[in-house]
N, C-alpha and C positions, 0 to 999 in steps of 0.2 A: 383342407385342414383348418385354415383360418377364414374368418368372415370378412365383412366389409367395414370393420372399424379399426383401421390401423392406427398405431401410436407412432407417428413419424414426426421428425423435427421440422419446424417451420422457421422462417427467418425471424431473428430476434433483434431487439433493439440493442444499440451499442452499450457496452458496459460503462458504468460511470468510473471516473478517475478515483484514485485512493483519497485524494484531498477532498473531493466532493463527498465521498462516503463518510469520511471522518467528521466533516463539518456538519453534514445532515444528521448523522447519528448522534453526535454529542449535543447538537442543538435541539433535538427532538424532545418535546416535553411529555409529561404524563398525559394519557388520554383523559378527556373531560369526564367529570364524575357523572354527568348525565348519560353517558354511554355505558349501559350496564353490560355485564358479561353475557346476557341473553342475546346480544347482537352477535351471533356466531358468524355473520357475514362480514364482520369487520376483522380481518386477519391482523393480528397485532404483532406478528413476528416480522421484523424488517426483512424485506425481500432481498436486500443487498447490504447486509451488515458488514462494514469494514472490508469491502471487496476491492482490493488493490489490483484490479485488472489493468494491464498496461497496454492492451491493444488500442491502437489508434482508431478513430471512427472510420477512416478510409479503408484500412485493412479489415476492420470488422464488417463493413458493408460488403466488401469483396467476398469475404467468407460467407456472408448471409446470402449473396447471390448464388454462390455455388450450392449452398444447402437448399435454396428454394427450387433449384432446377431438379433436385433429386426427390422432392416431396410434393408432387403435384396433386395427389389424392388426399392429402391429410386435411385440407381445408374443409372437406365435407363433414369430417367427424370431430374436428377440434375447433376451439375458439380461443383466441388470444386474450390475455388479461395483462395489461401493463401494470407496473408497480403502483401507478397512481390510482388504478381501479381497485386495488386490494390493499386495505389498510393492514397494519401489523397487529399481531396478537399480543405483543408486549413491546414496550418502548424504552425500558430501562437500559442505560448504557453500562453494561456489566463487563468489567475487564479484569477481574481478579484471576481468571483462568488463562490469561494471555501472557503469563510470566513464568519462567522456569526458575525456581529457587536455587541459589548457589549452594554448593556443598563444599565447605572448606575442608581441604584435605588435611588430616592431622599430621603434624611433622613427625617423621619417624625418628626413632632413637638413633643417635650417632654411633653406628657400629663400624664406621670406617676407621681403620687403624693406621692409615697413612700419616695423619697428623701426629699421632703419638710416635711413630717411627722417626719422623723428621725431627721432632723435638729431642728425641733421645740421641740422634746423631749429632745435632748441634751442641747439646750439652756435653757429650763425651769429647767432642773436639775442643770445646771451650775450657774444660777442666783438665785437659791432658797436661802432662808434666812439661811438654815442650812449650805449650801455650803459656803456662805459668812462668816458665823461665824467660820467655820473651818479655813479659811484663816487668820483670826485675831488671832486664837488660836495657830497657828503653831509657831515653834521656829524661831528666826530671820534668814533671808536668808543669811546674811553676817555680818561682823563687822559694816558696815555702816547702817544696818537695812533699806535697800532701800524700802522694801514693807510696812513698818509701816506708811509711810506718805500719803497713799492713802485711801480714805474713801470707804465705801461699795457702794455708788452710782457710784463712779468712776470705781470701779472694775466691777460693773454690766454693765456699758456702754461699757467697753473694751471687756468684754466677749460676749456681744451682737454683737459687730462688728466681732469678730472672728467666733462665731458659726452661724452667719447669712450669712457668705460668701458662694458663690456657690461651691467653692472648698477650704476646709481648708488647704489642702496640698499646693496648689498654693499660698494661702495667706501667709503661713509661708515662702515659698521661696522668695516671693516678699519682705517681711520684712527683711529677711537675706541679700538680695541684697542691701537694703537701709542702713543696719547697717554695711556693710562690710567696713573694713579698709584696704586699699591697694588692691593688686590683688592676694594674696596667698589664699584667702578664708579661713583663719584661725583666723583672728582677727576681732572682731565685737564690736561695741558700741551700746548696747541696750538702747532704749529710750522709755519713756512713757510720753506723753504730753510735749515733748521737754526736759525732764530731763533724765539724764543718770542714768541707773540702772544696776544691775548685771543680769546675765543670769537667775539665779534661781528666782529672783524677777519678771522678765519679764514673765517667764512661769507661775508663781504663779498667777499673776494678770490676765492674759488672759485665764487661765485654761487649759494650754497645758501640757499634761503629759510628763514624761521623755522619754518614748519609741518613742512617736510621734516626739518629737523634734529631737532626734538623728537620726531617720530614714530620716527625711527631710533634716537634715544637711548633712548627707552622700550623699543623692541624689543631693543636691545643689553643693557639692564639686566635685562630679563626672560629673557634667554637664548634668544630666538627666532632661529632660523636662517633664512637665505635659502632659498627653495625649490630653488634650483640646487644647494645643498649636501646636500639630503635625497634625491636621486635614488637613492643607493645604500643607503639605510637598509633594515633588515629589515622584513618584513611583520608587521602586527599579527595577533593571534590571531583577531580578528573577520574580517579579510580572508581569512585562511587557511580559517576555518570556512565562510564563504560561498562561497569558491571550490570547496571540496570538495562542499558541498551542491549547488551549481549543476552541477558535473560529473556527479553522480548524476542530477540532474533532466534534463539534456540527454541522457544515455545512455538514459533511459527514454522520454522523450517525443519526442526528435528523430528525424528521418529523414535518413539519409545520401543525398545526392544522387548519382545515377549519372553526371551530366554535369559536375560540378565538385566541388572539395574543400571542400564546405560541408555544414553540418548545419542543417536547417530545422525549426523548431518549428511546431506546428499553426497553421493560419490562424485569425485573429481572436484569437490570444493576445496579451495586453497585458503589458508589462514590469512594470507596477505590480501586476498580479495575481500574477505570479511572486514579486515581492518580498513581497507580503502572505502568500503561502503559506510563504515562508521565515520570515517573522516569526512566523506561527502555530506553525510547528514549533519555533522557538526558545523561544516562550512555553510550549509544552507541556513542554519539557525544562528550563524555568527557566534559560535561558541568555541572556546579553546578545546583542544583534544590532545591526548597523550601520544607518545611515540609508539612505534610498532613493538619494541621490546617490552614496554609496560603493558601493552595489550596482551602479549604472549604470557607474561608473568601473571596477569590477572586470570587468564584462561586456566593456566596450570594450577593456580592456588584455589580459585573459587569454583571452577567448573571442571574438576578432574573426571567427572562422569560423562562429559560430552566429548565425543570423538567423531572423526570423519570416516565415512565408509571406505575401507580398502577394497572390499569385495562384498557382495551381497549374499547372505545366507538364505534369503527368502525371495519370493517372486518380486521382480522389479518392474517398474513402469517402463513400457516399451518406448515411449517418447524420451524418457530420461536416458535410457541405454543408447538409443540411436544418436541422440544429440551429443552424448558423451563420447561415443566412438568417432563421430564426425569431427568433434573438436580435437580429439587426440591425433587424428590423421592429418589434419591440415596445419600449415604454418603460415598461411597467408593472413596478415593482420586484419584485412577487411573481412574475409570470410569468418575468422574467429570472432570478430566483433558482432557479426550478424547472428552467428550460432549462439553466442552468449546472450544476445537480446532475446532470441526465441526461447532459450531455456529460462530466462528471467520471466518471460510472459507465461510460460507453462507453470513455473513455480508460483507465480502470483495467482493463477487460477486455482491451483490446489490449495494454496494458502487461504483463499477466500472461503472455500468449502470447509476447511478445518476451523476457521474462526467462527463460521456460522454454527458449527456443532458446539464449539465452546460457549457461544452465547446462549444456545438453547439449554445446554447443561447447567450453566450458571443461573439461568432463570428458574430452573427447577429447584436449585439449591436455595435460592433466595425466597421463592414463593412456592413451597411444596404443596400448598392447598389449592393451587391454581394450575400448576404444570407438573407433568410426570414425564421424566426423561429416562429412557432405557437404551442400553446398548447390548447387543446380542452377538455372540461369536463362539467359535469352538477352539479348543486347545490342540496343539500339535500332538498327533497320536503317537509319535515316536518316543515321547517322554513318559508315557503312562502304561507301558507294558507291565503285566503282572505275571509272576512276582517281580518286584523291582529290587535289584541288589546294587550296592555301592562298592566301588573298588574294582579290582581286577576280575575279569570275566573268564570263566573256564571255557576251553575250546569245545567241550561237549554240550555247552548250553548256549545256543544261538537265539537270535530274535525270533526265528521261526518256531522255536520250542515254547515261547511264552504266549500269553493270552492277551489279545487286543482289548484295550479299554478306551472308550471315547468320553471326553469331558466337555460339556457345554457350560457356558457361563452367561449370566445376565447381571448387569449393574443398574440399580435404580439410584440415580444421583441425588434426588431430593430426599429419599429416605435413608441414604447411606447404606443401602443393602447390596451385598455382593453374594449372589447365589450361584451355586454350581450343581450340575446334575451329571451323574455317571451312568453310562449304559455299556453293556457288553456286546454291542452290535446285534442286539436282538431285533432292531428296527432299521428300516431304510433311512438314511440321512437325506431326507428331502423336505418339502414344505410341511409335511405332517409333523416332523420333529420340531421345527421352529414354531408352528402354530400352537402345538401342545405346550411347549415351554412358555410361550407368551400367556396362554390361558392359565396355566398353573401359577405363574407369578402374579397375574392380576387377581386371581382368587386369594392368594396369600396376602397381597397388599390391601384388599378390600375387607379382610376379616377384622371386624370391629372398627372400621373407619370408612370414610367416603373416598372414592377415587377422585383425583383432580379432573376437571372437565376437559383439559387439553393434554394430548398424549404426543410425545416426541419419541420416535424410534430410530435408532442408528444401527445399521446392519452392514454386513459384508456384501460384496457384489456378486456372490455366488447365485446364479440364476436358479440352480436346483433347489436351494433352501429358502432364499429370500426374495429374489427379484423375479417373481413369476405372478401369473394372474390369480392364483389361489391365495397368495398373501394379500394382494390388493383387494380381492373380493371379501376376504375376512375382515379387513379393516373397514371396508364399506359397510359390512354388516354390523360392526361395533358402533358405528355412527348412527346407522338406521335404528338400532335398538336403544338409542339415547344413553348408551354407557359413556360415550365421550361426545362432546360438542364438536371437537375438531381433532384430527389425527394427521401427523406429518411423518412420513417415512423418508429417510435421507440415507444417501450412500456417499462415502468419500470416493475420490478418484482412484481408479485401479492402480495399484502399486504404491499408494500413499495412505493405506488404511490402518497402520499400526497406531493404536490409541490406548486409552487407560485400561481397557479390558485386557489387552495384551500385557500390560504392566502387571495386572493381577495374576495372569498366567505365569509371568516370569518369576514371581515370588514363589509360586508352587513349584516351578522347575528348579528354583534355587534350593528349596527344601529337599527335593528329590535327589539333588546332587550330593547332599550330605546325610540323608536319612533314608533308610530302607523301608519299603512297604511290601510285606510278604503276602498280605491278604487284601481282599476288597475293602474290608472294614478299616484296615489301617490306612489305605489310600483315601477313603472317604473322610477320615478324621483329620487328614492333612489339608483338606480343601476347605475354603470358607463357605459356611452355610450349605454344606453338601448333602445330597440325598440321592438314592437310586431313582432312576427314571423308569417308572413302571406305569402301566395302565394308560396307553395312548389311544386316542380316537382317530378314526380315518376321516379327518376333516376334508382332506383333498377330494376323495370320492363323494363326500356329502355335498360339496359345493359344485362339483364338476357338471352335473346336468343343468345347473342354473346360470353358470358363468358365461358371459359373452365371449365369443372367439375373437380375441384381440391379438395383435402382434406389434412388435417394436417396444414392448415394455422393458426390455433390458437396456435401452439406450438412455432414458432420463435418469437423473441423479436425485431428484426430489419429487415426492408425491404428496398431495394434500386432499383430505376428504372432509366435507361438511355438508349439512343438509341443504337441499336446494331452496332457493328463494321462491320459486314458482310452485313447486310441488313438495309438500312436507313429507311425502312418502318416498321421495327420491333423494339420492345422495350424489352430489357433484364431486367429480375427481379432477383435480388440477395437477399438472406436471410440468416440469421444465428440466433442461439439461443441467443447469447449475446456477450459481449466484450471478446476479446481474442480468439475467434473461427474463423475458416475459413469461408469465404463467399461461398455460394452454388448458383448455377445458375439453374433456372427453364428453361429447354431447350424449352419446348413447348410454353411458354408465357402464358399470361392471357386470350388471345382471341383465339377462334377457327380459324382454317386456311381453306382457300378454297382448295378444292380437285384439281381444275384445275391449279390455279396459285401458290398455297402454301402461299399466303399472308394472314395476319390476317384479319378476318372479324370483323369490328368495327361498332357500331351502327351509324345510320344516322338520320337526322331530329331533331325534338325537342320532348322531352318526354312529356307525358300528365301531366296535373295539378292534384295534389292529391285532391280529394274532401274531405272536412272536414267531420268527423263522430263523432257525440256526443254519439250515442248509444253504439258504441264499447268501448268508454272510460267511460261509466257509468255516463255520465253527463246529467241529466234531467233538462233542463233549465226551463221548466214549473213548475216543483216541487220546484225549487229554488225560483221562483217568488211567488208561492202560500204559501209555508210552511216555507222556510228558511229566506227569506227577512224580513218578520214580526219579526222574532227573532233578526235579525241584527239591526232593526230600533232603539231600545233604546240605542244602543251602538255607532251608527253613529254620526258624529259630527254635521251635519246639514241636512236640507231637501234636499239641493243640492246633497249631496252624495247619499241619497236615490233615487233621480231622476236619477242620473248617473247609478246606479246599475240597476234600472228598465229598462232604455233604452238599456243597454248592454245586459241584459238577454233577452229582447224582440228581439234583433237582432239575438241571437242564436236560439230562438224559430222560428223566421221567416225563418232562413236558413235551418232548419230541416223540414219545412212544405212541400216543394216541391223540385224537382230536379232542376228547373230553379233558384229558390232562393239559393239553395246550390251552384250552379255553380257561381252565382254572388258573393256570400260570399267567395268562394274559389279563385276567380281570383284577389282579392285585393292584391296588392303588388307583382304580378307575373312579372318576367323579366328573360328570359333565357340568362344569362350573359356569357355562355361559348364561343359563337362566337365573343363576344366583348372583350374578354381578349386579351391584346396585346402579340404578340410573342416576344421572346427575340431577341434583335438585333444581327445581324451577325457582327462580328468585321471586320472592314475594314483593308485591308493589306496596311500598310504604306510603301511607297517605301524607305524612309529614315529610317533606323533602329533606335530604341530608344537608343540603346547602340552602340557606335562606334566599328568598327572592332578591332582596336588596344586594346581598353578596354575589349572587349569580349575575345580576345586571352589571355589577362592577367588574366581574371577571370577563363578561362578554365585551364590555366597553374597553377593557384593557387590550383585547385582541382585535378590536376594530382597526381597520386601516384608514387613517384620516384622509380627508380630501380637501384641497385648497381650491377655492373658486374666486373669480374676479367679479365684483359687484358693479352694477351700472352698465353703461354702454361700452362698446369696444374701444380700444385704444386709439383707433384712427378717427373716430367720430369727433366733431368739434364740441367744445365745451359750451353748454348753455348757461345763460345767466338767469338769476331769479328776478322776481318782480321788484323786490327791494333794491337789488343792485341796479336795475335799469332806472329806478326812480332817482337814485343817487347820481347816476351819470347825467340825467336830465338837469338836476339841480346844479 
């Protein structure tokens, strides 16, 4: 089945340390102006941007030796390219995507009635007749007998003022401030109804006990403010520092959920471990850090949308699951430390892949005329059944009675475009679906404008749709036709693929939780830039006769395509497992070669239109009309919606009645856009250089590495005297 051009992994060089990557990436300057964009062989994307891989060189070499023993035949078809052999496609240090913005939780209204109940009980106890009789029975407060001149009704009113205050502590401090004499906070003139009284009489009339008075007096003298007055104070430097640190941590380790506006940290992560990591980083920088409680308060206040996975609702990484289970089973501290180190190494590798995607995405946002960054994925089918109803579901209306709908999405980061496409399972969800989506979007972006010369594609690890030889061959064809100078296809690690496109789907899912969609038109109106997916071409079968028989293409995580240096009619494909590894070259290329000329054989003409097939997708439109539509009728909004469904299903029945009708249905929306895509413009050579020669020489001199030399003879040779010196010696 497969030929002799395997794509297998060869030993790779040890990954660089995180400090090395940060230093090299931040210190890398802009490429020289003399290097034009025409130099497509100068890859400008850093091969290891911010790759904090923790593997030691010894362990890495050991793993390399194991890998080399399994791939003995790969050296014939591949060629390694180290990071130094391939320059980067862009060198800007872009980091605005590596931070998760805090979301301050709004303080809820105080609906707790416990405080009101407590104040009510204290007030009723203080103004009770027995309490007022005790005041009259007490011994005189002082020689002047200040408290004897006030009746029970006056005392009752004063105690009502005190015990009804929202904060009795603050009430006492305000009174002390008004009674203060001078600025030393030691002399006070206590007054009741404008008359001066002693301190004991004032406390007796208002019902303030001795301990409460002296505690608040001490706080007043020390300048301590009540917590209610400190809500608007500015944040401390430690709080700001930990908030920024945690934002970077969440951006690297968190997964954006596709079904809700939340970010989940990995399962089995403990908050105290995150705090310890923060404390270690601060100690390494010799900076002060806050306590654990302040860290938890910051998390609760500024990052309420960040949570730790209690269980996974989606497919999880096998390595993460097994390491987590092993960690939960053992209590040996040595084994737990080793397992944690392995998990840290695994997290560092997936973090490097995620940061590389963020860098490519940010490059497209900063320079949309130079880079095009796309991410492609599909939405969870369980959320898009039609008709969609909100609230309680009737027992006679199950999921099997509804119609399946599939939603595909593409995001173009540089253009700010979020496009979605809806299909009713008329087509197989394979490489044809992905290639047609890509072609439709490229045609849309090229309308009235030029496509950027460098394309970045981020996709899911599904081999059926994305990670297959037909996808790779089509990208090879785009570079051969000069539509792009360079194309990079990247995949995140399995189990760590939730990204911004899943966040887009989560907003749609949130709408569906609160809003009903009875018809396909209503569902389409809820999607961003949504349209029906119609008129697909069979690109897979069009490419199949010309594609080389390769294997192992599901293992690498990154692919690169660009024109060959030696043969302008050939396209070189490079691949590697992930960040920090050497690029390998597939010498044979993605297309078969002619025996006579040795040139690649690429497909010609136009591929055939894919005929829709409802039978293969288990969609019986006639059954939907006869059995399911009557069940939907009581839940639909109006007769118009019932009529729209009836017409839609009748079109599907008519399309499946004969080959002619099916051909008519399949041709709707067809347009072979590949020949219409514009080629990237060749840069014109300007006779007058952009940088003058004198300035260019200064720039070159600035980059020259100086050399220090020793003039004359060697240090060990004796010193010779001149003729004049010898003459003086004779004289």
